[in-house]
CHARMM internal coordinates of N, CA and C (Angstrom, degrees):
IC EDIT
DIST 1 N 1 CA 1.4220
DIST 1 CA 1 C 1.5347
ANGL 1 N 1 CA 1 C 108.09
DIST 1 C 2 N 1.3237
ANGL 1 CA 1 C 2 N 114.82
DIHE 1 N 1 CA 1 C 2 N 140.86
DIST 2 N 2 CA 1.4788
ANGL 1 C 2 N 2 CA 119.19
DIHE 1 CA 1 C 2 N 2 CA 177.14
DIST 2 CA 2 C 1.5600
ANGL 2 N 2 CA 2 C 107.45
DIHE 1 C 2 N 2 CA 2 C -145.64
DIST 2 C 3 N 1.3244
ANGL 2 CA 2 C 3 N 114.88
DIHE 2 N 2 CA 2 C 3 N 168.93
DIST 3 N 3 CA 1.4556
ANGL 2 C 3 N 3 CA 122.03
DIHE 2 CA 2 C 3 N 3 CA -179.78
DIST 3 CA 3 C 1.5291
ANGL 3 N 3 CA 3 C 108.85
DIHE 2 C 3 N 3 CA 3 C -124.14
DIST 3 C 4 N 1.3051
ANGL 3 CA 3 C 4 N 115.58
DIHE 3 N 3 CA 3 C 4 N 145.64
DIST 4 N 4 CA 1.4727
ANGL 3 C 4 N 4 CA 122.61
DIHE 3 CA 3 C 4 N 4 CA 172.08
DIST 4 CA 4 C 1.5107
ANGL 4 N 4 CA 4 C 108.32
DIHE 3 C 4 N 4 CA 4 C -126.97
DIST 4 C 5 N 1.2727
ANGL 4 CA 4 C 5 N 117.22
DIHE 4 N 4 CA 4 C 5 N 156.93
DIST 5 N 5 CA 1.4766
ANGL 4 C 5 N 5 CA 124.32
DIHE 4 CA 4 C 5 N 5 CA -179.69
DIST 5 CA 5 C 1.5324
ANGL 5 N 5 CA 5 C 108.60
DIHE 4 C 5 N 5 CA 5 C -96.71
DIST 5 C 6 N 1.3773
ANGL 5 CA 5 C 6 N 114.68
DIHE 5 N 5 CA 5 C 6 N 134.50
DIST 6 N 6 CA 1.4280
ANGL 5 C 6 N 6 CA 120.46
DIHE 5 CA 5 C 6 N 6 CA 178.58
DIST 6 CA 6 C 1.5153
ANGL 6 N 6 CA 6 C 110.66
DIHE 5 C 6 N 6 CA 6 C -137.33
DIST 6 C 7 N 1.3106
ANGL 6 CA 6 C 7 N 116.12
DIHE 6 N 6 CA 6 C 7 N 165.88
DIST 7 N 7 CA 1.4929
ANGL 6 C 7 N 7 CA 120.08
DIHE 6 CA 6 C 7 N 7 CA 177.53
DIST 7 CA 7 C 1.5047
ANGL 7 N 7 CA 7 C 110.38
DIHE 6 C 7 N 7 CA 7 C -72.78
DIST 7 C 8 N 1.3445
ANGL 7 CA 7 C 8 N 117.25
DIHE 7 N 7 CA 7 C 8 N 167.39
DIST 8 N 8 CA 1.4581
ANGL 7 C 8 N 8 CA 122.73
DIHE 7 CA 7 C 8 N 8 CA 178.50
DIST 8 CA 8 C 1.5204
ANGL 8 N 8 CA 8 C 111.32
DIHE 7 C 8 N 8 CA 8 C -101.16
DIST 8 C 9 N 1.3113
ANGL 8 CA 8 C 9 N 116.85
DIHE 8 N 8 CA 8 C 9 N 12.48
DIST 9 N 9 CA 1.4614
ANGL 8 C 9 N 9 CA 121.24
DIHE 8 CA 8 C 9 N 9 CA 179.35
DIST 9 CA 9 C 1.5307
ANGL 9 N 9 CA 9 C 111.88
DIHE 8 C 9 N 9 CA 9 C -71.70
DIST 9 C 10 N 1.3282
ANGL 9 CA 9 C 10 N 119.78
DIHE 9 N 9 CA 9 C 10 N 165.11
DIST 10 N 10 CA 1.4733
ANGL 9 C 10 N 10 CA 123.39
DIHE 9 CA 9 C 10 N 10 CA 174.07
DIST 10 CA 10 C 1.5110
ANGL 10 N 10 CA 10 C 111.74
DIHE 9 C 10 N 10 CA 10 C -59.33
DIST 10 C 11 N 1.3057
ANGL 10 CA 10 C 11 N 116.16
DIHE 10 N 10 CA 10 C 11 N -40.84
DIST 11 N 11 CA 1.4719
ANGL 10 C 11 N 11 CA 120.88
DIHE 10 CA 10 C 11 N 11 CA 174.52
DIST 11 CA 11 C 1.5573
ANGL 11 N 11 CA 11 C 105.39
DIHE 10 C 11 N 11 CA 11 C -101.34
DIST 11 C 12 N 1.3037
ANGL 11 CA 11 C 12 N 115.06
DIHE 11 N 11 CA 11 C 12 N 108.66
DIST 12 N 12 CA 1.4322
ANGL 11 C 12 N 12 CA 121.60
DIHE 11 CA 11 C 12 N 12 CA -172.22
DIST 12 CA 12 C 1.5579
ANGL 12 N 12 CA 12 C 111.62
DIHE 11 C 12 N 12 CA 12 C -73.10
DIST 12 C 13 N 1.3107
ANGL 12 CA 12 C 13 N 114.45
DIHE 12 N 12 CA 12 C 13 N 132.47
DIST 13 N 13 CA 1.4911
ANGL 12 C 13 N 13 CA 118.43
DIHE 12 CA 12 C 13 N 13 CA 173.80
DIST 13 CA 13 C 1.5451
ANGL 13 N 13 CA 13 C 105.82
DIHE 12 C 13 N 13 CA 13 C -118.30
DIST 13 C 14 N 1.3031
ANGL 13 CA 13 C 14 N 115.97
DIHE 13 N 13 CA 13 C 14 N 163.91
DIST 14 N 14 CA 1.4803
ANGL 13 C 14 N 14 CA 121.55
DIHE 13 CA 13 C 14 N 14 CA -168.03
DIST 14 CA 14 C 1.5597
ANGL 14 N 14 CA 14 C 110.09
DIHE 13 C 14 N 14 CA 14 C -116.17
DIST 14 C 15 N 1.3137
ANGL 14 CA 14 C 15 N 115.29
DIHE 14 N 14 CA 14 C 15 N 136.55
DIST 15 N 15 CA 1.4863
ANGL 14 C 15 N 15 CA 120.20
DIHE 14 CA 14 C 15 N 15 CA 179.13
DIST 15 CA 15 C 1.5294
ANGL 15 N 15 CA 15 C 109.20
DIHE 14 C 15 N 15 CA 15 C -82.82
DIST 15 C 16 N 1.3052
ANGL 15 CA 15 C 16 N 115.45
DIHE 15 N 15 CA 15 C 16 N 129.47
DIST 16 N 16 CA 1.4530
ANGL 15 C 16 N 16 CA 122.54
DIHE 15 CA 15 C 16 N 16 CA 171.70
DIST 16 CA 16 C 1.5190
ANGL 16 N 16 CA 16 C 107.29
DIHE 15 C 16 N 16 CA 16 C -115.56
DIST 16 C 17 N 1.3509
ANGL 16 CA 16 C 17 N 115.45
DIHE 16 N 16 CA 16 C 17 N 129.24
DIST 17 N 17 CA 1.4744
ANGL 16 C 17 N 17 CA 119.91
DIHE 16 CA 16 C 17 N 17 CA -175.14
DIST 17 CA 17 C 1.5308
ANGL 17 N 17 CA 17 C 107.80
DIHE 16 C 17 N 17 CA 17 C -157.12
DIST 17 C 18 N 1.3211
ANGL 17 CA 17 C 18 N 113.61
DIHE 17 N 17 CA 17 C 18 N 167.82
DIST 18 N 18 CA 1.4711
ANGL 17 C 18 N 18 CA 121.73
DIHE 17 CA 17 C 18 N 18 CA -179.53
DIST 18 CA 18 C 1.5317
ANGL 18 N 18 CA 18 C 108.70
DIHE 17 C 18 N 18 CA 18 C -93.33
DIST 18 C 19 N 1.3037
ANGL 18 CA 18 C 19 N 118.79
DIHE 18 N 18 CA 18 C 19 N 111.05
DIST 19 N 19 CA 1.4477
ANGL 18 C 19 N 19 CA 120.46
DIHE 18 CA 18 C 19 N 19 CA -179.55
DIST 19 CA 19 C 1.5595
ANGL 19 N 19 CA 19 C 112.33
DIHE 18 C 19 N 19 CA 19 C -64.83
DIST 19 C 20 N 1.3133
ANGL 19 CA 19 C 20 N 116.43
DIHE 19 N 19 CA 19 C 20 N -21.55
DIST 20 N 20 CA 1.4824
ANGL 19 C 20 N 20 CA 118.33
DIHE 19 CA 19 C 20 N 20 CA 178.90
DIST 20 CA 20 C 1.5057
ANGL 20 N 20 CA 20 C 111.59
DIHE 19 C 20 N 20 CA 20 C -76.39
DIST 20 C 21 N 1.3610
ANGL 20 CA 20 C 21 N 116.57
DIHE 20 N 20 CA 20 C 21 N -23.83
DIST 21 N 21 CA 1.4593
ANGL 20 C 21 N 21 CA 120.75
DIHE 20 CA 20 C 21 N 21 CA -178.15
DIST 21 CA 21 C 1.5471
ANGL 21 N 21 CA 21 C 109.57
DIHE 20 C 21 N 21 CA 21 C -154.46
DIST 21 C 22 N 1.3007
ANGL 21 CA 21 C 22 N 115.43
DIHE 21 N 21 CA 21 C 22 N 81.14
DIST 22 N 22 CA 1.4796
ANGL 21 C 22 N 22 CA 122.03
DIHE 21 CA 21 C 22 N 22 CA -175.83
DIST 22 CA 22 C 1.5230
ANGL 22 N 22 CA 22 C 109.59
DIHE 21 C 22 N 22 CA 22 C -66.99
DIST 22 C 23 N 1.3326
ANGL 22 CA 22 C 23 N 119.14
DIHE 22 N 22 CA 22 C 23 N -18.32
DIST 23 N 23 CA 1.4685
ANGL 22 C 23 N 23 CA 120.39
DIHE 22 CA 22 C 23 N 23 CA 178.63
DIST 23 CA 23 C 1.5009
ANGL 23 N 23 CA 23 C 113.89
DIHE 22 C 23 N 23 CA 23 C -66.87
DIST 23 C 24 N 1.3265
ANGL 23 CA 23 C 24 N 115.46
DIHE 23 N 23 CA 23 C 24 N -11.44
DIST 24 N 24 CA 1.4896
ANGL 23 C 24 N 24 CA 120.09
DIHE 23 CA 23 C 24 N 24 CA 177.15
DIST 24 CA 24 C 1.5343
ANGL 24 N 24 CA 24 C 111.26
DIHE 23 C 24 N 24 CA 24 C -70.96
DIST 24 C 25 N 1.3470
ANGL 24 CA 24 C 25 N 116.52
DIHE 24 N 24 CA 24 C 25 N -12.85
DIST 25 N 25 CA 1.4773
ANGL 24 C 25 N 25 CA 120.30
DIHE 24 CA 24 C 25 N 25 CA -178.73
DIST 25 CA 25 C 1.4974
ANGL 25 N 25 CA 25 C 111.77
DIHE 24 C 25 N 25 CA 25 C 96.84
DIST 25 C 26 N 1.3082
ANGL 25 CA 25 C 26 N 115.15
DIHE 25 N 25 CA 25 C 26 N -163.54
DIST 26 N 26 CA 1.4646
ANGL 25 C 26 N 26 CA 121.07
DIHE 25 CA 25 C 26 N 26 CA -174.84
DIST 26 CA 26 C 1.5025
ANGL 26 N 26 CA 26 C 110.46
DIHE 25 C 26 N 26 CA 26 C -146.43
DIST 26 C 27 N 1.3016
ANGL 26 CA 26 C 27 N 114.94
DIHE 26 N 26 CA 26 C 27 N 166.02
DIST 27 N 27 CA 1.4814
ANGL 26 C 27 N 27 CA 125.01
DIHE 26 CA 26 C 27 N 27 CA 175.45
DIST 27 CA 27 C 1.5409
ANGL 27 N 27 CA 27 C 104.25
DIHE 26 C 27 N 27 CA 27 C -124.34
DIST 27 C 28 N 1.3137
ANGL 27 CA 27 C 28 N 117.80
DIHE 27 N 27 CA 27 C 28 N 150.09
DIST 28 N 28 CA 1.4217
ANGL 27 C 28 N 28 CA 122.28
DIHE 27 CA 27 C 28 N 28 CA 173.95
DIST 28 CA 28 C 1.5668
ANGL 28 N 28 CA 28 C 108.91
DIHE 27 C 28 N 28 CA 28 C -108.89
DIST 28 C 29 N 1.3228
ANGL 28 CA 28 C 29 N 114.88
DIHE 28 N 28 CA 28 C 29 N 134.93
DIST 29 N 29 CA 1.4721
ANGL 28 C 29 N 29 CA 120.48
DIHE 28 CA 28 C 29 N 29 CA 175.87
DIST 29 CA 29 C 1.5099
ANGL 29 N 29 CA 29 C 108.76
DIHE 28 C 29 N 29 CA 29 C -121.73
DIST 29 C 30 N 1.3218
ANGL 29 CA 29 C 30 N 116.65
DIHE 29 N 29 CA 29 C 30 N 156.40
DIST 30 N 30 CA 1.4524
ANGL 29 C 30 N 30 CA 122.83
DIHE 29 CA 29 C 30 N 30 CA -174.27
DIST 30 CA 30 C 1.5105
ANGL 30 N 30 CA 30 C 113.90
DIHE 29 C 30 N 30 CA 30 C -90.04
DIST 30 C 31 N 1.3158
ANGL 30 CA 30 C 31 N 118.89
DIHE 30 N 30 CA 30 C 31 N -20.44
DIST 31 N 31 CA 1.4400
ANGL 30 C 31 N 31 CA 124.82
DIHE 30 CA 30 C 31 N 31 CA -179.65
DIST 31 CA 31 C 1.5003
ANGL 31 N 31 CA 31 C 109.46
DIHE 30 C 31 N 31 CA 31 C -115.83
DIST 31 C 32 N 1.3106
ANGL 31 CA 31 C 32 N 118.19
DIHE 31 N 31 CA 31 C 32 N 141.04
DIST 32 N 32 CA 1.4585
ANGL 31 C 32 N 32 CA 120.64
DIHE 31 CA 31 C 32 N 32 CA 178.74
DIST 32 CA 32 C 1.5352
ANGL 32 N 32 CA 32 C 107.39
DIHE 31 C 32 N 32 CA 32 C -78.42
DIST 32 C 33 N 1.2956
ANGL 32 CA 32 C 33 N 115.54
DIHE 32 N 32 CA 32 C 33 N 101.04
DIST 33 N 33 CA 1.4538
ANGL 32 C 33 N 33 CA 124.40
DIHE 32 CA 32 C 33 N 33 CA 177.17
DIST 33 CA 33 C 1.5032
ANGL 33 N 33 CA 33 C 106.90
DIHE 32 C 33 N 33 CA 33 C -104.55
DIST 33 C 34 N 1.3298
ANGL 33 CA 33 C 34 N 117.19
DIHE 33 N 33 CA 33 C 34 N 102.99
DIST 34 N 34 CA 1.4333
ANGL 33 C 34 N 34 CA 121.89
DIHE 33 CA 33 C 34 N 34 CA -175.50
DIST 34 CA 34 C 1.5397
ANGL 34 N 34 CA 34 C 113.41
DIHE 33 C 34 N 34 CA 34 C -67.30
DIST 34 C 35 N 1.3016
ANGL 34 CA 34 C 35 N 117.56
DIHE 34 N 34 CA 34 C 35 N -11.77
DIST 35 N 35 CA 1.4395
ANGL 34 C 35 N 35 CA 121.26
DIHE 34 CA 34 C 35 N 35 CA 173.23
DIST 35 CA 35 C 1.5282
ANGL 35 N 35 CA 35 C 112.92
DIHE 34 C 35 N 35 CA 35 C -77.04
DIST 35 C 36 N 1.3615
ANGL 35 CA 35 C 36 N 114.50
DIHE 35 N 35 CA 35 C 36 N -18.49
DIST 36 N 36 CA 1.4573
ANGL 35 C 36 N 36 CA 119.74
DIHE 35 CA 35 C 36 N 36 CA -177.99
DIST 36 CA 36 C 1.5195
ANGL 36 N 36 CA 36 C 113.52
DIHE 35 C 36 N 36 CA 36 C -109.94
DIST 36 C 37 N 1.3203
ANGL 36 CA 36 C 37 N 117.06
DIHE 36 N 36 CA 36 C 37 N -37.44
DIST 37 N 37 CA 1.4538
ANGL 36 C 37 N 37 CA 122.77
DIHE 36 CA 36 C 37 N 37 CA -174.91
DIST 37 CA 37 C 1.5372
ANGL 37 N 37 CA 37 C 110.43
DIHE 36 C 37 N 37 CA 37 C -84.21
DIST 37 C 38 N 1.3270
ANGL 37 CA 37 C 38 N 115.68
DIHE 37 N 37 CA 37 C 38 N 123.01
DIST 38 N 38 CA 1.4857
ANGL 37 C 38 N 38 CA 118.50
DIHE 37 CA 37 C 38 N 38 CA -178.66
DIST 38 CA 38 C 1.5010
ANGL 38 N 38 CA 38 C 110.64
DIHE 37 C 38 N 38 CA 38 C -62.83
DIST 38 C 39 N 1.3564
ANGL 38 CA 38 C 39 N 116.96
DIHE 38 N 38 CA 38 C 39 N 134.86
DIST 39 N 39 CA 1.4476
ANGL 38 C 39 N 39 CA 122.97
DIHE 38 CA 38 C 39 N 39 CA 175.82
DIST 39 CA 39 C 1.5336
ANGL 39 N 39 CA 39 C 106.45
DIHE 38 C 39 N 39 CA 39 C -102.22
DIST 39 C 40 N 1.3224
ANGL 39 CA 39 C 40 N 115.95
DIHE 39 N 39 CA 39 C 40 N 126.14
DIST 40 N 40 CA 1.4470
ANGL 39 C 40 N 40 CA 122.30
DIHE 39 CA 39 C 40 N 40 CA -173.59
DIST 40 CA 40 C 1.5156
ANGL 40 N 40 CA 40 C 110.36
DIHE 39 C 40 N 40 CA 40 C -109.74
DIST 40 C 41 N 1.3042
ANGL 40 CA 40 C 41 N 115.99
DIHE 40 N 40 CA 40 C 41 N 150.87
DIST 41 N 41 CA 1.4593
ANGL 40 C 41 N 41 CA 120.11
DIHE 40 CA 40 C 41 N 41 CA -171.27
DIST 41 CA 41 C 1.5240
ANGL 41 N 41 CA 41 C 116.26
DIHE 40 C 41 N 41 CA 41 C -74.26
DIST 41 C 42 N 1.3333
ANGL 41 CA 41 C 42 N 117.86
DIHE 41 N 41 CA 41 C 42 N -28.93
DIST 42 N 42 CA 1.4504
ANGL 41 C 42 N 42 CA 121.12
DIHE 41 CA 41 C 42 N 42 CA -178.93
DIST 42 CA 42 C 1.5345
ANGL 42 N 42 CA 42 C 112.73
DIHE 41 C 42 N 42 CA 42 C -158.17
DIST 42 C 43 N 1.3118
ANGL 42 CA 42 C 43 N 115.99
DIHE 42 N 42 CA 42 C 43 N 170.18
DIST 43 N 43 CA 1.4623
ANGL 42 C 43 N 43 CA 119.56
DIHE 42 CA 42 C 43 N 43 CA -176.49
DIST 43 CA 43 C 1.5443
ANGL 43 N 43 CA 43 C 113.19
DIHE 42 C 43 N 43 CA 43 C -62.30
DIST 43 C 44 N 1.2948
ANGL 43 CA 43 C 44 N 117.39
DIHE 43 N 43 CA 43 C 44 N -35.98
DIST 44 N 44 CA 1.5070
ANGL 43 C 44 N 44 CA 118.87
DIHE 43 CA 43 C 44 N 44 CA 178.73
DIST 44 CA 44 C 1.5180
ANGL 44 N 44 CA 44 C 111.04
DIHE 43 C 44 N 44 CA 44 C -63.00
DIST 44 C 45 N 1.3212
ANGL 44 CA 44 C 45 N 116.67
DIHE 44 N 44 CA 44 C 45 N -41.71
DIST 45 N 45 CA 1.4452
ANGL 44 C 45 N 45 CA 119.17
DIHE 44 CA 44 C 45 N 45 CA 177.91
DIST 45 CA 45 C 1.5289
ANGL 45 N 45 CA 45 C 110.28
DIHE 44 C 45 N 45 CA 45 C -65.93
DIST 45 C 46 N 1.3205
ANGL 45 CA 45 C 46 N 117.13
DIHE 45 N 45 CA 45 C 46 N -41.01
DIST 46 N 46 CA 1.4603
ANGL 45 C 46 N 46 CA 121.07
DIHE 45 CA 45 C 46 N 46 CA 177.72
DIST 46 CA 46 C 1.5559
ANGL 46 N 46 CA 46 C 110.30
DIHE 45 C 46 N 46 CA 46 C -63.04
DIST 46 C 47 N 1.3041
ANGL 46 CA 46 C 47 N 117.23
DIHE 46 N 46 CA 46 C 47 N -40.18
DIST 47 N 47 CA 1.4482
ANGL 46 C 47 N 47 CA 121.06
DIHE 46 CA 46 C 47 N 47 CA 178.87
DIST 47 CA 47 C 1.5328
ANGL 47 N 47 CA 47 C 109.81
DIHE 46 C 47 N 47 CA 47 C -63.30
DIST 47 C 48 N 1.3623
ANGL 47 CA 47 C 48 N 116.90
DIHE 47 N 47 CA 47 C 48 N -42.01
DIST 48 N 48 CA 1.4259
ANGL 47 C 48 N 48 CA 121.72
DIHE 47 CA 47 C 48 N 48 CA 177.99
DIST 48 CA 48 C 1.5094
ANGL 48 N 48 CA 48 C 110.65
DIHE 47 C 48 N 48 CA 48 C -55.04
DIST 48 C 49 N 1.3502
ANGL 48 CA 48 C 49 N 116.98
DIHE 48 N 48 CA 48 C 49 N -48.42
DIST 49 N 49 CA 1.4845
ANGL 48 C 49 N 49 CA 121.09
DIHE 48 CA 48 C 49 N 49 CA -178.34
DIST 49 CA 49 C 1.5322
ANGL 49 N 49 CA 49 C 110.88
DIHE 48 C 49 N 49 CA 49 C -69.14
DIST 49 C 50 N 1.2966
ANGL 49 CA 49 C 50 N 117.96
DIHE 49 N 49 CA 49 C 50 N -36.12
DIST 50 N 50 CA 1.4949
ANGL 49 C 50 N 50 CA 120.05
DIHE 49 CA 49 C 50 N 50 CA 178.07
DIST 50 CA 50 C 1.5125
ANGL 50 N 50 CA 50 C 109.74
DIHE 49 C 50 N 50 CA 50 C -60.53
DIST 50 C 51 N 1.3243
ANGL 50 CA 50 C 51 N 117.28
DIHE 50 N 50 CA 50 C 51 N -43.33
DIST 51 N 51 CA 1.4743
ANGL 50 C 51 N 51 CA 121.20
DIHE 50 CA 50 C 51 N 51 CA 178.98
DIST 51 CA 51 C 1.5256
ANGL 51 N 51 CA 51 C 110.14
DIHE 50 C 51 N 51 CA 51 C -70.16
DIST 51 C 52 N 1.3271
ANGL 51 CA 51 C 52 N 117.86
DIHE 51 N 51 CA 51 C 52 N -40.56
DIST 52 N 52 CA 1.4556
ANGL 51 C 52 N 52 CA 121.77
DIHE 51 CA 51 C 52 N 52 CA -178.53
DIST 52 CA 52 C 1.5450
ANGL 52 N 52 CA 52 C 111.10
DIHE 51 C 52 N 52 CA 52 C -64.79
DIST 52 C 53 N 1.3252
ANGL 52 CA 52 C 53 N 116.70
DIHE 52 N 52 CA 52 C 53 N -29.10
DIST 53 N 53 CA 1.4645
ANGL 52 C 53 N 53 CA 121.31
DIHE 52 CA 52 C 53 N 53 CA 178.05
DIST 53 CA 53 C 1.5257
ANGL 53 N 53 CA 53 C 111.45
DIHE 52 C 53 N 53 CA 53 C -81.32
DIST 53 C 54 N 1.3281
ANGL 53 CA 53 C 54 N 117.41
DIHE 53 N 53 CA 53 C 54 N -6.66
DIST 54 N 54 CA 1.4267
ANGL 53 C 54 N 54 CA 121.54
DIHE 53 CA 53 C 54 N 54 CA -179.78
DIST 54 CA 54 C 1.5763
ANGL 54 N 54 CA 54 C 115.10
DIHE 53 C 54 N 54 CA 54 C 81.06
DIST 54 C 55 N 1.3082
ANGL 54 CA 54 C 55 N 113.98
DIHE 54 N 54 CA 54 C 55 N 19.46
DIST 55 N 55 CA 1.4898
ANGL 54 C 55 N 55 CA 119.43
DIHE 54 CA 54 C 55 N 55 CA -179.08
DIST 55 CA 55 C 1.5168
ANGL 55 N 55 CA 55 C 110.70
DIHE 54 C 55 N 55 CA 55 C -77.76
DIST 55 C 56 N 1.3313
ANGL 55 CA 55 C 56 N 117.95
DIHE 55 N 55 CA 55 C 56 N 143.74
DIST 56 N 56 CA 1.4190
ANGL 55 C 56 N 56 CA 122.10
DIHE 55 CA 55 C 56 N 56 CA 174.81
DIST 56 CA 56 C 1.5381
ANGL 56 N 56 CA 56 C 111.31
DIHE 55 C 56 N 56 CA 56 C -92.93
DIST 56 C 57 N 1.3067
ANGL 56 CA 56 C 57 N 115.73
DIHE 56 N 56 CA 56 C 57 N -34.84
DIST 57 N 57 CA 1.4589
ANGL 56 C 57 N 57 CA 121.74
DIHE 56 CA 56 C 57 N 57 CA 176.57
DIST 57 CA 57 C 1.5196
ANGL 57 N 57 CA 57 C 108.23
DIHE 56 C 57 N 57 CA 57 C -140.36
DIST 57 C 58 N 1.3098
ANGL 57 CA 57 C 58 N 115.20
DIHE 57 N 57 CA 57 C 58 N 153.16
DIST 58 N 58 CA 1.4301
ANGL 57 C 58 N 58 CA 123.12
DIHE 57 CA 57 C 58 N 58 CA 175.49
DIST 58 CA 58 C 1.4802
ANGL 58 N 58 CA 58 C 109.17
DIHE 57 C 58 N 58 CA 58 C -161.88
DIST 58 C 59 N 1.2894
ANGL 58 CA 58 C 59 N 117.51
DIHE 58 N 58 CA 58 C 59 N 168.61
DIST 59 N 59 CA 1.4805
ANGL 58 C 59 N 59 CA 124.50
DIHE 58 CA 58 C 59 N 59 CA 178.00
DIST 59 CA 59 C 1.5198
ANGL 59 N 59 CA 59 C 107.11
DIHE 58 C 59 N 59 CA 59 C -113.93
DIST 59 C 60 N 1.3346
ANGL 59 CA 59 C 60 N 115.59
DIHE 59 N 59 CA 59 C 60 N 136.41
DIST 60 N 60 CA 1.4437
ANGL 59 C 60 N 60 CA 120.17
DIHE 59 CA 59 C 60 N 60 CA 170.75
DIST 60 CA 60 C 1.5392
ANGL 60 N 60 CA 60 C 107.67
DIHE 59 C 60 N 60 CA 60 C -90.56
DIST 60 C 61 N 1.3005
ANGL 60 CA 60 C 61 N 118.86
DIHE 60 N 60 CA 60 C 61 N 132.74
DIST 61 N 61 CA 1.4578
ANGL 60 C 61 N 61 CA 122.39
DIHE 60 CA 60 C 61 N 61 CA 173.49
DIST 61 CA 61 C 1.5229
ANGL 61 N 61 CA 61 C 108.03
DIHE 60 C 61 N 61 CA 61 C -118.85
DIST 61 C 62 N 1.3013
ANGL 61 CA 61 C 62 N 114.33
DIHE 61 N 61 CA 61 C 62 N 121.54
DIST 62 N 62 CA 1.4751
ANGL 61 C 62 N 62 CA 118.47
DIHE 61 CA 61 C 62 N 62 CA 178.41
DIST 62 CA 62 C 1.4922
ANGL 62 N 62 CA 62 C 112.77
DIHE 61 C 62 N 62 CA 62 C -89.33
DIST 62 C 63 N 1.2908
ANGL 62 CA 62 C 63 N 116.37
DIHE 62 N 62 CA 62 C 63 N 128.79
DIST 63 N 63 CA 1.4832
ANGL 62 C 63 N 63 CA 120.19
DIHE 62 CA 62 C 63 N 63 CA 178.98
DIST 63 CA 63 C 1.4893
ANGL 63 N 63 CA 63 C 110.74
DIHE 62 C 63 N 63 CA 63 C -107.57
END
COOR INIT
IC SEED 1 N 1 CA 1 C
IC BUILD
């Protein structure tokens, strides 16, 4: 099981970012491409990256 970060919009988009340096920012993509979207081990790790990316809100999606 893993978690990915997504937008809270009605049409969900996916956050793509560098887990080695989240300060570089993010890109949004429209399709969930697991080769691009980081898969995180738990909600706490996902929360860490959400904050590191400067997001105010996000959606956790469990895979």
